[in-house]
LOMI-310615 format. One record per residue (C-alpha): residue number from 1; x, y, z; residue in three letters. Coordinates in Angstrom, 1 decimal, decimal comma. Layout:
# LOMI-310615
+-----+--------+--------+--------+---------+
| num |      x |      y |      z | residuo |
+-----+--------+--------+--------+---------+
| NUM |      X |      Y |      Z |     ala |
...
+-----+--------+--------+--------+---------+
This chain:
# LOMI-310615
+-----+--------+--------+--------+---------+
| num |      x |      y |      z | residuo |
+-----+--------+--------+--------+---------+
|   1 | -127,0 |   61,3 |    9,5 |     unk |
|   2 | -130,0 |   61,4 |    7,2 |     unk |
|   3 | -129,1 |   61,8 |    3,5 |     unk |
|   4 | -132,6 |   61,8 |    2,0 |     unk |
|   5 | -132,3 |   65,4 |    0,8 |     unk |
|   6 | -128,9 |   64,7 |   -0,9 |     unk |
|   7 | -130,3 |   61,6 |   -2,5 |     unk |
|   8 | -133,2 |   63,6 |   -3,9 |     unk |
|   9 | -130,8 |   66,1 |   -5,3 |     unk |
|  10 | -128,6 |   63,4 |   -6,9 |     unk |
|  11 | -131,7 |   61,7 |   -8,4 |     unk |
|  12 | -132,8 |   65,1 |   -9,8 |     unk |
|  13 | -129,3 |   65,7 |  -11,4 |     unk |
|  14 | -129,3 |   62,2 |  -12,9 |     unk |
|  15 | -132,7 |   62,8 |  -14,4 |     unk |
|  16 | -131,6 |   66,0 |  -16,0 |     unk |
|  17 | -128,4 |   64,4 |  -17,1 |     unk |
|  18 | -130,2 |   61,6 |  -18,9 |     unk |
|  19 | -132,4 |   64,2 |  -20,6 |     unk |
|  20 | -129,3 |   66,2 |  -21,7 |     unk |
|  21 | -127,6 |   63,1 |  -23,1 |     unk |
|  22 | -130,7 |   62,4 |  -25,1 |     unk |
|  23 | -130,2 |   65,8 |  -26,8 |     unk |
|  24 | -126,6 |   65,0 |  -27,8 |     unk |
|  25 | -125,3 |   62,8 |  -30,6 |     unk |
|  26 | -126,2 |   59,1 |  -30,0 |     unk |
|  27 | -122,5 |   58,1 |  -29,6 |     unk |
|  28 | -122,2 |   60,4 |  -26,5 |     unk |
|  29 | -124,2 |   57,9 |  -24,5 |     unk |
|  30 | -121,3 |   55,5 |  -24,8 |     unk |
|  31 | -118,9 |   58,2 |  -23,7 |     unk |
|  32 | -120,9 |   59,1 |  -20,5 |     unk |
|  33 | -121,3 |   55,4 |  -19,6 |     unk |
|  34 | -117,5 |   54,9 |  -20,1 |     unk |
|  35 | -116,6 |   57,7 |  -17,7 |     unk |
|  36 | -119,3 |   57,1 |  -15,1 |     unk |
|  37 | -117,1 |   55,1 |  -12,8 |     unk |
|  38 | -114,4 |   57,8 |  -12,5 |     unk |
|  39 | -116,4 |   61,0 |  -12,5 |     unk |
|  40 | -119,1 |   62,4 |  -10,3 |     unk |
|  41 | -122,6 |   63,0 |  -11,6 |     unk |
|  42 | -122,1 |   66,8 |  -11,3 |     unk |
|  43 | -118,9 |   66,5 |  -13,5 |     unk |
|  44 | -120,9 |   64,6 |  -16,1 |     unk |
|  45 | -123,7 |   67,1 |  -16,0 |     unk |
|  46 | -121,1 |   69,9 |  -16,7 |     unk |
|  47 | -119,6 |   67,9 |  -19,6 |     unk |
|  48 | -123,1 |   67,4 |  -21,1 |     unk |
|  49 | -124,0 |   71,1 |  -20,9 |     unk |
|  50 | -120,6 |   72,0 |  -22,5 |     unk |
|  51 | -120,8 |   69,4 |  -25,2 |     unk |
|  52 | -124,3 |   70,6 |  -26,1 |     unk |
|  53 | -122,9 |   74,0 |  -26,8 |     unk |
|  54 | -120,0 |   72,5 |  -28,7 |     unk |
|  55 | -122,1 |   70,6 |  -31,1 |     unk |
|  56 | -124,5 |   73,5 |  -31,6 |     unk |
|  57 | -121,5 |   75,7 |  -32,4 |     unk |
|  58 | -120,2 |   73,2 |  -35,0 |     unk |
|  59 | -123,6 |   73,0 |  -36,7 |     unk |
|  60 | -124,1 |   76,8 |  -36,8 |     unk |
|  61 | -120,6 |   78,1 |  -37,4 |     unk |
|  62 | -118,3 |   75,5 |  -39,1 |     unk |
|  63 | -119,0 |   75,3 |  -42,9 |     unk |
|  64 | -118,5 |   71,6 |  -43,3 |     unk |
|  65 | -121,1 |   70,8 |  -40,7 |     unk |
|  66 | -123,8 |   73,4 |  -41,9 |     unk |
|  67 | -127,1 |   71,7 |  -42,3 |     unk |
|  68 | -126,4 |   69,0 |  -39,7 |     unk |
|  69 | -127,9 |   68,9 |  -36,3 |     unk |
|  70 | -126,6 |   67,2 |  -33,1 |     unk |
|  71 | -128,8 |   64,2 |  -33,7 |     unk |
|  72 | -127,1 |   63,4 |  -37,0 |     unk |
|  73 | -123,5 |   63,6 |  -35,8 |     unk |
|  74 | -121,7 |   60,3 |  -35,8 |     unk |
|  75 | -118,4 |   59,1 |  -34,4 |     unk |
|  76 | -117,0 |   59,4 |  -38,0 |     unk |
|  77 | -117,8 |   63,1 |  -38,0 |     unk |
|  78 | -115,5 |   63,5 |  -35,0 |     unk |
|  79 | -112,6 |   62,6 |  -37,4 |     unk |
|  80 | -113,5 |   65,5 |  -39,6 |     unk |
|  81 | -113,1 |   68,0 |  -36,7 |     unk |
|  82 | -109,9 |   69,9 |  -36,9 |     unk |
|  83 | -107,9 |   71,5 |  -34,1 |     unk |
|  84 | -108,7 |   74,9 |  -35,7 |     unk |
|  85 | -112,4 |   74,2 |  -35,3 |     unk |
|  86 | -111,9 |   73,7 |  -31,6 |     unk |
|  87 | -109,9 |   76,9 |  -31,3 |     unk |
|  88 | -112,7 |   78,7 |  -33,1 |     unk |
|  89 | -115,1 |   77,2 |  -30,5 |     unk |
|  90 | -113,0 |   78,6 |  -27,6 |     unk |
|  91 | -113,0 |   82,0 |  -29,3 |     unk |
|  92 | -116,8 |   81,7 |  -29,7 |     unk |
|  93 | -117,6 |   81,0 |  -26,1 |     unk |
|  94 | -115,7 |   84,1 |  -25,0 |     unk |
|  95 | -119,0 |   85,8 |  -25,7 |     unk |
|  96 | -122,2 |   84,3 |  -27,2 |     unk |
|  97 | -125,9 |   84,1 |  -26,9 |     unk |
|  98 | -127,9 |   81,1 |  -25,9 |     unk |
|  99 | -131,6 |   80,1 |  -25,7 |     unk |
| 100 | -133,1 |   78,4 |  -22,7 |     unk |
| 101 | -136,6 |   77,0 |  -22,2 |     unk |
| 102 | -138,6 |   78,3 |  -19,2 |     unk |
| 103 | -141,1 |   76,4 |  -17,1 |     unk |
| 104 | -143,8 |   78,2 |  -19,1 |     unk |
| 105 | -142,5 |   76,8 |  -22,4 |     unk |
| 106 | -141,1 |   80,1 |  -23,5 |     unk |
| 107 | -137,7 |   80,6 |  -25,0 |     unk |
| 108 | -135,3 |   83,1 |  -23,4 |     unk |
| 109 | -132,3 |   84,4 |  -25,3 |     unk |
| 110 | -129,5 |   85,2 |  -22,9 |     unk |
| 111 | -126,0 |   86,6 |  -23,2 |     unk |
| 112 | -123,2 |   84,3 |  -22,0 |     unk |
| 113 | -119,5 |   84,8 |  -21,6 |     unk |
| 114 | -116,4 |   82,9 |  -20,3 |     unk |
| 115 | -113,1 |   84,0 |  -19,0 |     unk |
| 116 | -110,0 |   81,7 |  -19,3 |     unk |
| 117 | -111,3 |   79,5 |  -16,5 |     unk |
| 118 | -114,6 |   79,0 |  -18,2 |     unk |
| 119 | -113,0 |   78,3 |  -21,5 |     unk |
| 120 | -110,6 |   75,8 |  -19,8 |     unk |
| 121 | -113,6 |   73,9 |  -18,4 |     unk |
| 122 | -115,3 |   73,8 |  -21,8 |     unk |
| 123 | -112,1 |   72,6 |  -23,5 |     unk |
| 124 | -111,8 |   69,9 |  -20,8 |     unk |
| 125 | -115,1 |   68,4 |  -21,8 |     unk |
| 126 | -114,2 |   68,3 |  -25,5 |     unk |
| 127 | -110,7 |   66,9 |  -24,8 |     unk |
| 128 | -112,1 |   64,2 |  -22,5 |     unk |
| 129 | -114,6 |   63,1 |  -25,1 |     unk |
| 130 | -112,0 |   62,9 |  -27,9 |     unk |
| 131 | -109,6 |   61,1 |  -25,6 |     unk |
| 132 | -112,2 |   58,5 |  -24,8 |     unk |
| 133 | -113,0 |   57,7 |  -28,4 |     unk |
| 134 | -109,4 |   57,8 |  -29,5 |     unk |
| 135 | -108,4 |   55,3 |  -26,7 |     unk |
| 136 | -111,3 |   53,1 |  -27,7 |     unk |
| 137 | -109,9 |   53,2 |  -31,3 |     unk |
| 138 | -113,2 |   54,6 |  -32,6 |     unk |
| 139 | -111,3 |   57,6 |  -34,2 |     unk |
| 140 | -107,8 |   57,6 |  -35,7 |     unk |
| 141 | -106,6 |   60,9 |  -34,3 |     unk |
| 142 | -107,2 |   63,3 |  -31,5 |     unk |
| 143 | -107,2 |   66,9 |  -32,7 |     unk |
| 144 | -108,3 |   68,1 |  -29,2 |     unk |
| 145 | -105,0 |   67,3 |  -27,7 |     unk |
| 146 | -103,3 |   69,7 |  -30,1 |     unk |
| 147 | -105,4 |   72,6 |  -28,6 |     unk |
| 148 | -103,7 |   74,1 |  -25,5 |     unk |
| 149 | -105,6 |   75,2 |  -22,5 |     unk |
| 150 | -105,9 |   79,0 |  -22,0 |     unk |
| 151 | -103,3 |   80,5 |  -19,7 |     unk |
| 152 | -104,9 |   80,7 |  -16,4 |     unk |
| 153 | -104,3 |   83,8 |  -14,3 |     unk |
| 154 | -104,8 |   83,5 |  -10,5 |     unk |
| 155 | -108,1 |   84,9 |   -9,4 |     unk |
| 156 | -108,1 |   87,6 |   -6,8 |     unk |
| 157 | -110,2 |   86,3 |   -4,0 |     unk |
| 158 | -113,1 |   88,6 |   -3,1 |     unk |
| 159 | -113,8 |   88,6 |    0,6 |     unk |
| 160 | -115,0 |   90,8 |    3,4 |     unk |
| 161 | -112,8 |   92,8 |    5,7 |     unk |
| 162 | -113,5 |   92,5 |    9,4 |     unk |
| 163 | -115,4 |   95,8 |    9,5 |     unk |
| 164 | -117,5 |   94,7 |    6,5 |     unk |
| 165 | -118,4 |   91,4 |    8,3 |     unk |
| 166 | -119,6 |   93,4 |   11,2 |     unk |
| 167 | -121,7 |   95,7 |    9,0 |     unk |
| 168 | -123,2 |   92,8 |    7,1 |     unk |
| 169 | -124,3 |   91,0 |   10,3 |     unk |
| 170 | -125,7 |   94,3 |   11,7 |     unk |
| 171 | -127,7 |   94,8 |    8,5 |     unk |
| 172 | -129,1 |   91,3 |    8,5 |     unk |
| 173 | -130,1 |   91,7 |   12,2 |     unk |
| 174 | -131,7 |   95,2 |   11,8 |     unk |
| 175 | -132,7 |   95,5 |    8,2 |     unk |
| 176 | -132,1 |   99,2 |    8,6 |     unk |
| 177 | -131,4 |   99,9 |    4,9 |     unk |
| 178 | -134,2 |   97,7 |    3,5 |     unk |
| 179 | -137,4 |   99,3 |    2,2 |     unk |
| 180 | -140,9 |   98,3 |    1,1 |     unk |
| 181 | -141,7 |   94,6 |    0,8 |     unk |
| 182 | -138,1 |   93,7 |    1,7 |     unk |
| 183 | -138,6 |   95,4 |    5,1 |     unk |
| 184 | -141,7 |   93,3 |    5,7 |     unk |
| 185 | -140,0 |   90,0 |    4,7 |     unk |
| 186 | -137,1 |   90,9 |    7,0 |     unk |
| 187 | -139,4 |   91,0 |   10,0 |     unk |
| 188 | -140,5 |   87,4 |    9,2 |     unk |
| 189 | -137,1 |   86,0 |    8,2 |     unk |
| 190 | -134,6 |   87,9 |   10,3 |     unk |
| 191 | -133,7 |   85,1 |   12,7 |     unk |
| 192 | -133,4 |   82,6 |    9,8 |     unk |
| 193 | -131,2 |   85,0 |    7,7 |     unk |
| 194 | -128,9 |   85,8 |   10,6 |     unk |
| 195 | -128,4 |   82,1 |   11,2 |     unk |
| 196 | -127,7 |   81,5 |    7,5 |     unk |
| 197 | -125,2 |   84,3 |    7,1 |     unk |
| 198 | -123,5 |   83,5 |   10,5 |     unk |
| 199 | -123,0 |   79,8 |    9,4 |     unk |
| 200 | -121,3 |   80,9 |    6,2 |     unk |
| 201 | -119,0 |   83,4 |    8,0 |     unk |
| 202 | -118,5 |   81,2 |   11,1 |     unk |
| 203 | -117,9 |   77,8 |    9,5 |     unk |
| 204 | -117,0 |   78,3 |    5,8 |     unk |
| 205 | -119,5 |   75,7 |    4,7 |     unk |
| 206 | -120,7 |   75,4 |    1,1 |     unk |
| 207 | -124,1 |   76,5 |    0,1 |     unk |
| 208 | -125,1 |   72,9 |   -0,8 |     unk |
| 209 | -124,0 |   71,8 |    2,6 |     unk |
| 210 | -126,1 |   74,5 |    4,3 |     unk |
| 211 | -129,4 |   73,9 |    2,5 |     unk |
| 212 | -129,1 |   70,2 |    3,3 |     unk |
| 213 | -128,9 |   70,6 |    7,0 |     unk |
| 214 | -131,7 |   69,1 |    9,1 |     unk |
| 215 | -132,4 |   70,3 |   12,7 |     unk |
| 216 | -131,4 |   66,9 |   14,0 |     unk |
| 217 | -127,9 |   67,3 |   12,5 |     unk |
| 218 | -127,0 |   70,0 |   15,1 |     unk |
| 219 | -125,4 |   69,0 |   18,4 |     unk |
| 220 | -125,0 |   71,9 |   20,8 |     unk |
| 221 | -123,1 |   69,8 |   23,3 |     unk |
| 222 | -120,2 |   69,5 |   20,9 |     unk |
| 223 | -121,0 |   72,6 |   18,9 |     unk |
| 224 | -120,9 |   70,5 |   15,8 |     unk |
| 225 | -123,1 |   70,1 |   12,7 |     unk |
| 226 | -123,2 |   66,9 |   10,6 |     unk |
| 227 | -123,0 |   67,8 |    6,9 |     unk |
| 228 | -122,7 |   66,1 |    3,5 |     unk |
| 229 | -119,6 |   67,2 |    1,6 |     unk |
| 230 | -119,1 |   67,1 |   -2,1 |     unk |
| 231 | -119,0 |   63,6 |   -3,4 |     unk |
| 232 | -121,3 |   62,3 |   -0,7 |     unk |
| 233 | -118,7 |   62,3 |    2,1 |     unk |
| 234 | -120,1 |   62,9 |    5,6 |     unk |
| 235 | -118,3 |   65,3 |    7,9 |     unk |
| 236 | -118,7 |   67,5 |   10,9 |     unk |
| 237 | -118,1 |   71,2 |   11,1 |     unk |
| 238 | -117,8 |   73,1 |   14,4 |     unk |
| 239 | -119,2 |   76,5 |   15,3 |     unk |
| 240 | -118,4 |   79,1 |   17,9 |     unk |
| 241 | -120,5 |   80,9 |   20,4 |     unk |
| 242 | -121,9 |   83,6 |   18,0 |     unk |
| 243 | -123,0 |   81,0 |   15,5 |     unk |
| 244 | -124,5 |   78,9 |   18,3 |     unk |
| 245 | -126,6 |   81,9 |   19,6 |     unk |
| 246 | -127,9 |   82,6 |   16,1 |     unk |
| 247 | -128,8 |   78,9 |   15,6 |     unk |
| 248 | -130,6 |   78,7 |   19,0 |     unk |
| 249 | -132,6 |   81,9 |   18,3 |     unk |
| 250 | -133,7 |   80,6 |   15,0 |     unk |
| 251 | -134,5 |   77,1 |   16,2 |     unk |
| 252 | -136,8 |   78,5 |   18,9 |     unk |
| 253 | -138,8 |   80,1 |   16,0 |     unk |
| 254 | -138,4 |   77,1 |   13,7 |     unk |
| 255 | -140,2 |   74,9 |   16,3 |     unk |
| 256 | -143,3 |   77,1 |   15,9 |     unk |
| 257 | -143,5 |   76,6 |   12,1 |     unk |
| 258 | -145,4 |   73,8 |   10,6 |     unk |
| 259 | -143,3 |   72,6 |    7,5 |     unk |
| 260 | -145,0 |   71,7 |    4,2 |     unk |
| 261 | -145,4 |   68,0 |    3,5 |     unk |
| 262 | -142,1 |   66,3 |    2,9 |     unk |
| 263 | -140,0 |   69,0 |    4,5 |     unk |
| 264 | -140,4 |   68,1 |    8,1 |     unk |
| 265 | -136,7 |   67,7 |    8,8 |     unk |
| 266 | -135,3 |   70,7 |    7,0 |     unk |
| 267 | -133,6 |   73,3 |    9,2 |     unk |
| 268 | -134,0 |   76,3 |    7,0 |     unk |
| 269 | -137,4 |   76,9 |    5,5 |     unk |
| 270 | -138,6 |   79,2 |    2,7 |     unk |
| 271 | -141,6 |   81,4 |    3,1 |     unk |
| 272 | -143,6 |   78,5 |    1,5 |     unk |
| 273 | -142,5 |   76,4 |    4,5 |     unk |
| 274 | -140,4 |   74,2 |    2,3 |     unk |
| 275 | -136,6 |   73,4 |    2,5 |     unk |
| 276 | -134,9 |   76,6 |    1,4 |     unk |
| 277 | -133,2 |   76,2 |   -2,0 |     unk |
| 278 | -129,7 |   77,3 |   -3,3 |     unk |
| 279 | -131,1 |   80,1 |   -5,4 |     unk |
| 280 | -133,1 |   81,6 |   -2,5 |     unk |
| 281 | -130,0 |   81,6 |   -0,3 |     unk |
| 282 | -128,0 |   83,3 |   -3,1 |     unk |
| 283 | -130,6 |   86,0 |   -3,4 |     unk |
| 284 | -130,8 |   86,7 |    0,3 |     unk |
| 285 | -127,0 |   87,0 |    0,7 |     unk |
| 286 | -126,9 |   89,3 |   -2,3 |     unk |
| 287 | -129,7 |   91,4 |   -1,0 |     unk |
| 288 | -128,0 |   92,2 |    2,3 |     unk |
| 289 | -124,4 |   92,4 |    1,0 |     unk |
| 290 | -125,1 |   95,0 |   -1,7 |     unk |
| 291 | -126,4 |   97,3 |    1,0 |     unk |
| 292 | -123,1 |   97,3 |    2,9 |     unk |
| 293 | -120,5 |   96,5 |    0,2 |     unk |
| 294 | -122,0 |   97,8 |   -3,1 |     unk |
| 295 | -118,7 |   97,6 |   -4,9 |     unk |
| 296 | -118,1 |   93,9 |   -4,1 |     unk |
| 297 | -120,2 |   91,1 |   -5,6 |     unk |
| 298 | -120,7 |   89,1 |   -2,5 |     unk |
| 299 | -122,1 |   85,5 |   -2,9 |     unk |
| 300 | -122,3 |   82,6 |   -0,4 |     unk |
| 301 | -119,1 |   81,4 |   -1,8 |     unk |
| 302 | -117,4 |   84,8 |   -1,1 |     unk |
| 303 | -118,6 |   84,4 |    2,5 |     unk |
| 304 | -116,9 |   81,0 |    2,6 |     unk |
| 305 | -113,8 |   82,7 |    1,2 |     unk |
| 306 | -114,0 |   85,3 |    3,9 |     unk |
| 307 | -114,0 |   82,6 |    6,5 |     unk |
| 308 | -111,1 |   80,7 |    4,8 |     unk |
| 309 | -109,1 |   83,9 |    4,5 |     unk |
| 310 | -109,7 |   84,9 |    8,1 |     unk |
| 311 | -108,7 |   81,5 |    9,4 |     unk |
| 312 | -105,5 |   81,4 |    7,4 |     unk |
| 313 | -104,5 |   84,9 |    8,4 |     unk |
| 314 | -105,1 |   84,0 |   12,1 |     unk |
| 315 | -103,3 |   80,6 |   12,0 |     unk |
| 316 | -101,1 |   80,5 |    9,0 |     unk |
| 317 | -101,9 |   76,8 |    8,9 |     unk |
| 318 | -102,9 |   75,9 |    5,3 |     unk |
| 319 | -103,5 |   72,3 |    6,3 |     unk |
| 320 | -106,0 |   73,3 |    8,9 |     unk |
| 321 | -107,8 |   75,6 |    6,4 |     unk |
| 322 | -108,0 |   72,7 |    3,9 |     unk |
| 323 | -109,4 |   70,4 |    6,5 |     unk |
| 324 | -112,0 |   72,8 |    7,8 |     unk |
| 325 | -113,1 |   73,8 |    4,3 |     unk |
| 326 | -113,4 |   70,2 |    3,2 |     unk |
| 327 | -110,8 |   70,4 |    0,4 |     unk |
| 328 | -109,6 |   67,0 |   -0,7 |     unk |
| 329 | -106,3 |   68,4 |   -2,0 |     unk |
| 330 | -104,4 |   70,9 |    0,1 |     unk |
| 331 | -102,9 |   72,3 |   -3,2 |     unk |
| 332 | -106,4 |   73,6 |   -3,9 |     unk |
| 333 | -106,4 |   75,5 |   -0,7 |     unk |
| 334 | -102,8 |   76,7 |   -1,1 |     unk |
| 335 | -103,6 |   78,0 |   -4,6 |     unk |
| 336 | -106,4 |   80,1 |   -3,2 |     unk |
| 337 | -105,1 |   81,2 |    0,2 |     unk |
| 338 | -101,3 |   81,0 |    0,4 |     unk |
| 339 | -100,8 |   84,3 |   -1,4 |     unk |
| 340 | -103,5 |   86,1 |    0,6 |     unk |
| 341 | -102,0 |   87,3 |    3,9 |     unk |
| 342 | -100,5 |   90,6 |    2,7 |     unk |
| 343 | -101,7 |   92,1 |    6,1 |     unk |
| 344 |  -99,5 |   89,6 |    7,9 |     unk |
| 345 |  -96,5 |   90,5 |    5,8 |     unk |
| 346 |  -97,1 |   94,2 |    6,4 |     unk |
| 347 |  -97,3 |   93,6 |   10,2 |     unk |
| 348 |  -94,0 |   91,7 |   10,0 |     unk |
| 349 |  -92,3 |   94,8 |    8,7 |     unk |
| 350 |  -93,0 |   96,5 |   12,1 |     unk |
| 351 |  -92,1 |   93,5 |   14,3 |     unk |
| 352 |  -88,3 |   93,6 |   13,9 |     unk |
| 353 |  -87,0 |   96,9 |   15,3 |     unk |
| 354 |  -83,6 |   98,3 |   14,2 |     unk |
| 355 |  -83,0 |  101,3 |   16,5 |     unk |
| 356 |  -85,3 |  101,0 |   19,5 |     unk |
+-----+--------+--------+--------+---------+
């Protein structure tokens, strides 16, 4: 299986990570080098983004650090941080504003907010950094370990019911509710979009796995697709007849399209004839879904959840669901799906007859 696309993505993340580390206090470089062997590049990217917010918060909101900037922070300054400062930080990220630079060198100010899951991730970055320097004996105490993680409430999984799945696929095929330019684009991209949505609903693959598929990765003899899982693990997912038909229909069209330079192998192409990106797939799923389920915020991940939920409801086999979805730990799967099958329990109430 060719992994050129995934290598390009990894290199891009590493480049961005290095840039972010350069915007953090100098001692953070040692921290990221120290954890590089036991964390993925995506995890380190998340830590870098969260630590950038953390140090900006300290400089702007904690009196003893007023007047400093991230560049001037030293390891010694970590010793001056109190557990209360970190608790204030967690309260701050509940809702705050942030500035981002655009490709046109403009600054955008955006609102940001975090629920308990988001705050837990941000605390994890801070705790990991403090734990590293405490273990390395660069600081004499670890205030971050005194800050408890927010109590996490189980998230309700948003997924589509069977009738909603049918309505979504019908809309992607017909575009009956689309208007204007969206209607014109639908004519051009219908077969591609049907194949994309069918893959999510029929295999439960991740969006990163889908955009990385090359045409050569599909084997219709075995009804399998070679994909690259998280962490660089190669795997095969299998598809049914409906997905197979959607793929064949799209491939017949795909063979007539001349890809842009460097995108020859890509299965799914954008209107610019380049490998379709994650953001474009998110937008197309949202476009169709809001027409048939306006009260549900449906994303590619929610389509993956729909598949996982349907598979568990049909089989009751949590290990099968974990294997098919590519979860490394079945407890991850159990946490999300084991409490889902209320329909199965309702059906069970009618199975045992008392007076028939």
